[in-house]
N, C-alpha and C positions, 0 to 999 in steps of 0.2 A: 503493499500500499504506500504511494507516495503521498508527499505533504499534500498536492493538490486532490487526490483522491481522498485523503484523510479529512480534507476540508469540507470535500461534498458529502462525505458521511456524517459529520457533525450537522450540517446543514438539513440532511435529511432525518436527523434526529430530532431537531427543532420543528421540521415540519410535520412530522408525526405527533409531537407532542402537542402542537397546534390543533391539528384534526381531530386529536383526543380528548381536547378541551381542556388539558391540563396547562397550556400556556396562553394567553390572549395577547398575541404579540404578531407584528407583521415579520414575515421570515426575511432576515437580511439577504444581501447580496452575496455577502461571502463571511466566512468564519475563518479568521487568522489561525493557524498554528505555527508554531514556534519552538525551539528546543526549550526545555524547561528552565526557568531562570532560578534564583537562589530560593531555597525552601521547595522547590519542585522535585518531581521525579518523573519517570518513566522515561519516552522517547519524544514526545510533543506534549505540548500544554496549550490552551485556547482559555482566552477570557471572554468568550461570548456569554458566558451566564452573567457577567458584570453589564456586559454591554445591553443585556435583553431585561435586566433586572427593574428598571424603573418603567420602561413601557409596558411591562406585564404587572406592576402592582406587588412584586414579591421581593423577598431578601435574594442576593445574589447565591447564598446557601441554597435555599430552595431551588431556585431554577437550575442551578449546577446538579442537585441530585435528580432532579426531572429528567435531566438528559444523560445523568451518569447511568441510570437505569433503563434507557434507549439503546446507549452504546457498547454496555457490558453483552458479551454474547455475539456481536456483531463479528462476521468472518475478519480474521486478520487483527483483531483487538484481543491482546490478552488479558489486560485489566486497565481499570479505570478509578483514578485515585483524588480526591478533592483536596485541596490546601488553601491555606491563606482565607482571604474573603470569598473566594467562589472560584479560583482557578480550577481547570478541568485537566487533570495529567491523564496521560493515555500511554500505555506500554501495548507496543506491537507484538504479535505472537512472534515467539523465536524462529518457529519455523518457517515464518515469512520475512524474518530478517534480511536474508539475502536477497528477496523479490524487492525489498524496499528500494535497494542500490539498483537492483537492474531498474526497476521501472523508474524512478527518478532519472539514471543516465539516460536512458532510451527518452523519456520526456525532453528533457534538454536537447538532446541531438535531434529530436523530431522539430522541436520549436525553432532551434537555430537561434539567430540574434534576437527574436521575440519572445524567447523563454521570459515569464513573468509579465509580459503583456497582456493587457485585457480589451477585449473588443466589446464595445459597448455603442450604443446608436442612441441618439436622443441627448436630451439634459440641456441644461443654460451652458452658454459661452462663457469661459472663464476669461476675464481681461486683462492681462498683467503691464503695467506700467512700471517703467524703470527711471530714475534720474540720469541725468547725464553724466556718469560717472562710469569709469571702465568695469569696475567690478560689479556695481549693480546690474549692467547690460548684460555681461556674461552669466551671472547667474539668473537674470531673468530669461535669458534665451534658453539655458538648461531648465530652468524649473518647467517653462512651456513644453521643453521634449518630455521630461517625465511625466506630466500631465497628457499629454497626448499617447503616451505607451499606456497609460490607463484607461484609454477611450473618451478623454474630455476634449472638447473642441476648445482651443485656445486662440487667442489673439494677443499678440506683443507688441508694445508702444515704448518708447524711449523719448524724453525731452531732447534728446541729441546723441548721436554716433560719430565718432570723430572717424576720418578715413584711416587713419593708422589701426584703430581696433580693429576693423573689417579686414584689413591687410594683414596684419600680424596674427591676431588672435580668431580670424575667420567668424567673428562675431556678425550675427544678421537679426533684424527685427522686422515686424510686418509694417510698422509704422513709426515715423519720427513726428511726433505731435506733442502737444502739451496735455496734460492730466484733463480727463473728463469726469463728468458724473458717472458715466458707464464703466468707470474701471471699478474693476473686481477687487485686486491684489495690488497693491504697491510695493514694490521690491526695493529694499533700501538698506543693504549691509552696510556693516562699517567702511566707510570709503579707504581706498588704499592711498597712503601716504606718497608714495615715491611710483608712480605709473610708469614713468620711463625704465625702471628697474626692471619692473615686470615685464614690459614688451621687449626687453633686451633677452629675456630668457626664450624667446619665442612662441609659437602656438601652443605646442603641448605642455613644455613645462610651465608656461605663463597660466594656461588654464588651470592646470593642477593647482599651482599657488593660490590663484583667486577661489577656488572650488572646495579645497579639501578642508578648510578651517570654516567652522561654522560661521552663520551670517554674524553673530555678535560678537566674533572675534577677531582681531587685527591679522590682514596678512603679511606673513614674512616673506619678503624677497629674498635673492640673493643666488649667488653661483651653485650654492648646495642644491638648486632643482636642477642642476645640469649634472650631477655627478652619476656616473655610471657604475655604482657600488651599491652594495645592498643596503647601506644606510640610507638611500632614498628609496621612499615609499613606491614613487611611481616607476622607478628603474625596475623594483622587484615584480610589478603588477606585470609590466612590459615584457619582462624577462622570462617571468614564468608561461605567458602566453606564445612568445617564441619560440621556448622548448617544448612546449604541447603541439605546436606545428611542425617543429623539427622531427619529434618522436613520429609524427604521422608520415613524413617522409621517407623517415629511416624504416620505418615498419613497411611500406610499400617497397621498397629495395628489397627486403626481406622475404615479400611475398605475402604477407597479410595485413588485414584490416581491423578496423576496430569492431566490436561487437558486445552489446553489453551483456554481460554474465554476472553469475555471483562472484562475490568478492570475499568472501569469509573464510574460505578456507587457503591457509598459506601453503599446505603441501601440494596444492594444486597448480603450483606454479610452473611445472615442466616434470617432465618425465626423466630428468636425469637424477630425482632424488628429493624428497621432502625436505631433508636439512637443509641445504644451500638455499632453496626455496623460502623456506620459512624463514631465514634470517632477513629477507629482502621484502618482508612484508611489514611496512611500517604502522605503528598504532595510528596513524593521522588519519586512515581510511575514515572513520567515522566523523572525524571533524571535517572532514572535506564534503563528505555527505551532507551534513548537518549544513554547513555553509552554502553549498549549492541548493538544499532544499527551502534555506532562509531567503534566498533571490527574491522572489516573488513579493515578500513580504516587504522588505527592504526598499523595493522600488514602490511599494505602494506608500509605504511610511514617507520616503523622500518626496513623493508628489504632495501626499496629504500636509506636510508640513513645510512645504517649500524649501527643502533642505538637501541640496547636491551633496553636501559634505556627507551625508549618511550613506550615499553610494559609493563616495569616494573611499571611506573608511571601511566598506564592506568589502569593496573590490581586494583592498589591502590584505584583509582576513582571509580571504579564496585564496589569494596567492600565498601566502604563508602557511596555510593548513596544506595545500598541493604540494608545496616546493619539497618535500621530504619523500613524496610518492614515486617522482619522476624517475629516478635511478633506476628502480625496478620495473619499469613497463617493459623494455625491450629483453629478449632473450639474451643471456652472456653465454660464453664460451660454447660448448658443444649443445648447448639446450635448442631444442626445436621449440616455434610458436606453438603455443598451446591455447586451449581455451582461457584460461586465466592471464595470458597474456594480451590477448584480444578485449578482454574485460577491462584490464588496467589500460590499454589505449582507449578505450572507450570513456573510463573515467576523465584521462588526461585530456580527451578532447571536448567532454564536457565543461570540464575547468576553461579551457581555451576558449569555448564558446561563450561561457558567461563574462569572461573578462573581457573578449571584445566588444559583446554587447553593452555592457557597461561603461565601458569608455568611449563608445561611439555616442551613447547618450550623454556624457561628458565633453562631446566634440574631441576627443582627444584619439589619436590614432593608435591602432594596435598592429605594429610590425610583426611580418612572419619571421625576421631575421635580426637578431641584435649581435 
């Protein structure tokens, strides 16, 4: 059961509770499921009970208990535990554990760069307006991309856009005009103290420097944004993406391609012996799958809160989780490509897909070679 499938399962439980008269609420469009936070347990958690409590006229704990009874016994779910004010913690069936990774990786590869995007028709137009300031314009443009990825119709405008902002940073808005009564959101992050130093970084490093800090934090420019070493978070993200692309090319040279498969058995790495293969299965696999599964939630939250920095930090987390996995993707020595190699290649390609899609939303290039 993938996070998307689990979200649908939770919504189905809400719908069944409504049909049975246990809850009197409108069924929400989505139920966000994430890795459990502090105090939580299991594989995933959802706060849907807290979301529904007020419209239902019941306490969050009561709503959570109603949904818990509906979720227990559903195929693929081993246990449901309530914690805190009404969080629902879900443990997946261990027999389904490998299928979780398989389904998630297949889902990412199937969706490609649109993994985590939402197709939605209708709704009001959101009008974003930016001050005549380089950071405001870049943040506003990216917030527009994030909202469009969530199916929202967006129109962007700015008090002004200097030609060099467009030339260096590639920034574009729909209109250059003064604010009007139709504006839905004014985008006003803390201004940049020295725009020239940011523009000197070029498009990719300049955008990253503007977008990674939260809107209420100051931007720190400087040559460190151009450092091609692991101390630079943008370099790590782009390096891991380039490594995943190189692995795909190398695998093609060896005559095999990606195929989502079970990732749990270390000894399945190759027919040359489980011992050597077992050493090459880093414990980072669950963290990588959790980060990939969390991507749709991060995109939704970044759009909702007009916060591109959430996406930037998430891409760093994905890259850092995946990096230890990459050395064990290809066969070594006399090993022949096995199902496990194909599965690990599929996981690596899923990581690259998420990183490329996220960087694209930020307006930053994802190179195939570094």
